[in-house]
C-alpha positions in Angstrom: 29.1 49.3 -35.8 26.8 50.6 -32.9 23.2 50.0 -32.7 21.0 52.0 -30.2 17.7 50.5 -29.1 15.2 52.9 -27.8 12.7 51.6 -25.3 9.6 53.1 -23.7 9.7 53.8 -20.0 9.0 50.5 -18.2 5.5 50.0 -16.9 4.2 47.4 -14.5 1.8 45.6 -16.8 3.6 46.2 -20.2 6.7 44.4 -20.9 6.3 42.4 -24.2 8.3 44.8 -26.3 11.1 45.0 -23.8 11.2 41.1 -23.5 11.4 40.7 -27.3 14.0 43.3 -28.0 16.2 42.7 -25.0 16.4 39.1 -26.2 17.1 40.3 -29.8 19.8 42.7 -28.7 21.5 40.0 -26.5 21.5 37.6 -29.5 23.0 40.2 -31.9 25.6 41.3 -29.3 26.6 37.6 -28.7 27.3 37.2 -32.6 30.0 40.0 -32.1 29.4 41.9 -35.3 27.4 44.7 -33.8 27.8 46.6 -30.5 24.6 47.3 -28.7 23.3 50.2 -26.6 19.9 50.3 -24.8 18.2 53.5 -24.0 15.0 53.7 -21.9 13.4 57.1 -22.1 13.0 58.9 -18.8 9.2 59.6 -18.8 5.9 58.0 -19.9 4.1 61.3 -20.5 6.8 64.0 -21.2 7.0 63.6 -25.0 9.5 66.5 -25.7 11.9 65.3 -23.0 11.9 61.9 -24.5 12.5 63.4 -28.1 15.6 65.4 -26.8 16.9 62.3 -24.7 16.7 60.2 -27.9 18.5 62.8 -30.1 21.3 62.9 -27.6 21.8 59.1 -27.5 22.1 58.4 -31.3 24.5 55.9 -32.8 25.3 54.7 -36.2 22.1 53.0 -36.4 19.0 53.8 -34.3 16.3 51.3 -33.6 12.9 52.5 -32.0 11.6 49.1 -30.6 8.0 50.3 -30.3 5.3 52.5 -28.7 7.4 55.6 -28.5 7.4 56.1 -32.2 7.3 59.9 -31.8 11.1 60.0 -30.7 11.7 59.5 -34.4 11.2 63.4 -34.6 14.7 63.8 -32.8 16.7 61.3 -34.7 18.6 61.2 -38.0 16.2 59.9 -40.8 19.1 58.0 -42.7 20.1 55.9 -39.7 16.9 55.0 -38.0 14.7 52.0 -38.1 11.1 52.2 -36.6 9.3 48.9 -35.6 5.6 49.2 -35.5 3.7 46.4 -33.6 0.2 47.3 -34.4 -2.3 50.1 -35.0 -4.6 49.2 -32.1 -5.4 52.8 -31.3 -7.7 52.7 -34.4 -9.9 50.3 -32.4 -9.8 52.4 -29.2 -10.9 55.7 -30.4 -13.2 57.1 -33.0 -12.2 59.8 -35.4 -14.3 62.3 -33.5 -12.1 61.9 -30.6 -9.1 64.4 -30.4 -6.8 61.6 -29.1 -7.3 59.7 -32.4 -5.6 62.6 -34.5 -2.9 63.2 -31.9 -1.7 59.7 -31.8 -2.2 59.3 -35.6 0.1 62.3 -36.3 2.6 62.0 -33.5 2.9 58.2 -33.3 2.4 57.3 -37.0 2.2 60.0 -39.8 5.3 62.0 -38.8 7.5 59.0 -37.6 7.0 56.9 -40.7 8.0 59.7 -43.0 11.1 60.7 -41.0 12.7 57.1 -40.7 14.8 55.3 -43.0 13.2 52.0 -42.8 9.9 50.6 -41.0 9.6 46.9 -39.9 6.4 45.4 -38.9 5.8 42.1 -37.3 3.2 40.7 -39.7 1.6 41.3 -43.0 -1.5 42.5 -41.3 0.3 45.4 -39.5 2.1 46.3 -42.7 -1.2 46.7 -44.5 -2.6 48.7 -41.7 0.5 51.0 -41.6 0.1 51.6 -45.3 -3.7 52.2 -45.2 -3.3 54.6 -42.2 -0.4 56.7 -43.4 -0.2 56.4 -47.1 3.4 55.3 -47.0 4.8 52.9 -49.7 5.2 49.2 -49.0 8.7 49.4 -50.3 9.7 51.2 -47.1 8.2 48.5 -45.0 10.0 45.1 -44.2 8.3 42.4 -42.4 10.4 40.8 -39.7 8.3 38.7 -37.1 8.8 38.2 -33.4 10.5 35.2 -32.0 9.9 32.8 -29.1 12.0 33.0 -26.0 14.7 30.3 -26.4 14.1 29.3 -22.7 11.0 27.7 -24.1 11.2 24.1 -25.4 9.1 21.1 -25.9 7.7 19.3 -22.8 5.5 16.2 -23.3 2.4 16.0 -21.3 -0.3 13.4 -20.9 -3.6 15.2 -21.8 -6.3 15.2 -19.0 -9.4 14.5 -20.9 -11.6 14.5 -17.8 -10.6 18.0 -16.6 -8.2 19.7 -18.9 -6.3 22.8 -17.7 -6.9 25.4 -20.4 -4.5 28.3 -20.5 -5.8 31.8 -21.5 -3.2 34.5 -22.2 -4.5 38.0 -21.5 -7.5 39.7 -20.2 -7.7 43.0 -22.2 -10.8 43.6 -24.2 -9.3 42.2 -27.4 -8.3 39.0 -25.7 -12.0 38.0 -25.8 -12.2 36.5 -22.3 -16.0 37.0 -21.8 -17.0 35.0 -24.8 -14.5 32.3 -23.9 -16.0 32.0 -20.4 -19.5 31.7 -21.9 -18.2 29.0 -24.3 -16.8 27.0 -21.3 -20.1 26.8 -19.4 -20.9 23.1 -19.0 -17.3 21.9 -19.9 -15.5 20.3 -17.1 -12.2 22.0 -17.1 -9.9 24.5 -15.3 -9.2 27.9 -16.8 -5.8 29.3 -16.0 -5.9 33.0 -16.8 -2.8 35.1 -17.2 -3.8 38.9 -16.4 -5.7 40.9 -13.9 -9.4 40.1 -13.6 -12.2 42.7 -13.1 -15.0 42.3 -10.9 -17.3 41.9 -14.0 -15.0 39.0 -15.2 -15.1 37.2 -11.8 -18.9 37.5 -11.7 -19.1 36.0 -15.3 -16.8 33.1 -14.2 -19.1 32.4 -11.2 -22.3 32.6 -13.3 -20.8 30.2 -15.9 -19.6 27.8 -13.3 -16.1 27.9 -14.6 -13.3 26.8 -12.3 -10.3 29.1 -12.7 -6.8 30.0 -11.6 -5.4 33.6 -12.2 -1.9 35.1 -12.2 -1.0 38.6 -13.0 2.4 40.3 -13.5 4.0 36.8 -13.2 7.8 36.3 -14.1 8.9 34.5 -17.2 9.7 31.3 -15.3 6.1 31.2 -14.0 4.7 31.7 -17.4 6.8 28.9 -18.8 5.5 26.6 -16.0 1.9 27.6 -16.9 2.5 26.5 -20.5 4.1 23.3 -19.4 1.3 22.4 -17.0 -1.5 23.3 -19.5 -3.4 20.8 -21.5 -4.3 23.2 -24.3 -4.1 26.9 -25.0 -6.7 29.4 -26.2 -5.7 32.6 -28.0 -9.1 33.5 -29.6 -8.4 37.3 -29.8 -10.4 39.8 -31.8 -7.4 42.0 -32.6 -3.5 41.3 -32.6 -0.4 42.9 -34.3 1.2 39.4 -34.0 0.1 36.8 -31.3 3.1 35.4 -29.4 1.1 32.7 -27.4 0.6 31.0 -30.7 4.3 30.4 -31.1 4.8 29.8 -27.4 2.1 27.1 -27.4 3.7 25.5 -30.5 7.0 25.4 -28.9 6.1 23.7 -25.7 3.8 21.4 -27.6 0.3 22.3 -26.6 -2.6 22.0 -28.8 -4.1 25.4 -29.7 -7.3 27.2 -30.6 -7.0 30.6 -32.1 -9.0 33.1 -34.2 -9.7 32.7 -37.9 -8.4 36.4 -38.4 -5.4 37.9 -39.5 -2.7 37.8 -38.3 -3.5 35.0 -36.0 -4.4 32.5 -38.8 -1.3 33.6 -40.9 1.1 32.9 -37.8 -0.5 29.6 -36.8 -0.8 28.2 -40.2 -1.9 24.5 -39.7 -0.8 24.3 -36.0 -4.1 25.4 -34.5 -7.8 25.0 -34.8 -9.2 28.3 -35.9 -12.6 29.8 -35.0 -14.7 32.9 -35.4 -13.9 34.8 -32.3 -17.4 36.3 -32.2 -19.2 33.1 -32.2 -19.6 31.6 -28.7 -21.2 28.4 -29.9 -18.4 27.7 -32.5 -15.7 28.3 -29.7 -17.6 25.9 -27.5 -17.9 23.1 -30.0 -14.1 23.5 -31.1 -13.0 23.3 -27.5 -15.1 20.1 -27.0 -13.7 18.7 -30.3 -10.2 19.2 -29.2 -10.8 17.5 -25.9 -12.4 14.5 -27.5 -9.8 13.8 -30.4 -6.5 12.6 -29.3 -5.3 12.1 -32.9 -6.2 15.6 -33.7 -4.2 17.0 -30.6 -1.2 15.0 -31.7 -1.2 16.3 -35.2 -1.6 19.9 -34.1 1.4 19.5 -31.7 3.5 18.0 -34.5 2.5 20.9 -36.9 3.2 23.3 -34.1 6.7 22.2 -33.5 7.4 22.7 -37.3 5.7 26.0 -37.4 7.8 27.4 -34.4 11.1 26.8 -36.3 10.1 29.8 -38.5 10.3 32.0 -35.3 13.6 31.2 -33.5 15.9 34.0 -32.4 18.7 33.1 -34.7 16.6 33.6 -37.8 15.0 36.8 -36.7 18.4 38.2 -35.5 20.0 37.5 -38.9 17.3 39.5 -40.6 17.8 42.6 -38.4 21.6 42.4 -38.7 21.4 42.4 -42.5 19.0 45.3 -42.3 21.3 47.2 -40.0 24.4 46.6 -42.2 22.5 47.7 -45.4 21.8 51.1 -43.8 25.4 52.1 -43.4 26.8 51.0 -46.7 
């Protein structure tokens, strides 16, 4: 059996989908039951070129890995899987904006009706897709993301005097301004992954927060950041999944995340959970984690167990079973 994986055109600051599905395809290929082809569309903006390119590159099973959902228009319905990571566009545009309706129809309404099966990475995303498109839940299968197998547990002595706090992401939904305000008066070093605007730099200075910053970093550097961190913050206001939760679990770092779906669903009992809109609650929870060694150890223990649900073998087996069911 051949499976064609369709990827969006690579972009400098967007590579999470590629990272996940390249790892998945490598694992499936290694098992030897399925042959894998990877197709990257040739353009970011030329929708029609991408649709025709996808049509010409079809295999027995076709899998749209994310973002370019509209190429489904050019593929055979019976042989195509569509993975939807989130419906974040709903938070970016109002219904009065023409972009809302263009994205709604080209990226969601038409593709979900033309594909054989949809996979989502969390229960939250499944519900959002159903609400947005009216599609039946019977057509949607939840298959989560997995952590990179190059990550592993690395013990570290916690620095209570000046902990290094790792913050993954700087987009609006990553909630960085509230986190910075919450850190005012806490002796720590904030390690930020992502580009900083002048406004964020000003806010860091105003709140006397010491910080490091890295943008567009390779995986090995990100791995090192997890290992050097004392704790991880992922207090996002919107996610389709939340990979930093699992990555912190695997490396063995205590974690604070949002008490919102899907973060609380993914983390289970491996993190402290806060209202992401409440600066004081964020602040008090960070202080609690710094002060309580027993709590940190329990979160680390819970995290290592939680991460086992998200290893690459488990996820690859779920996709392999799905592909095989489509060609029977």
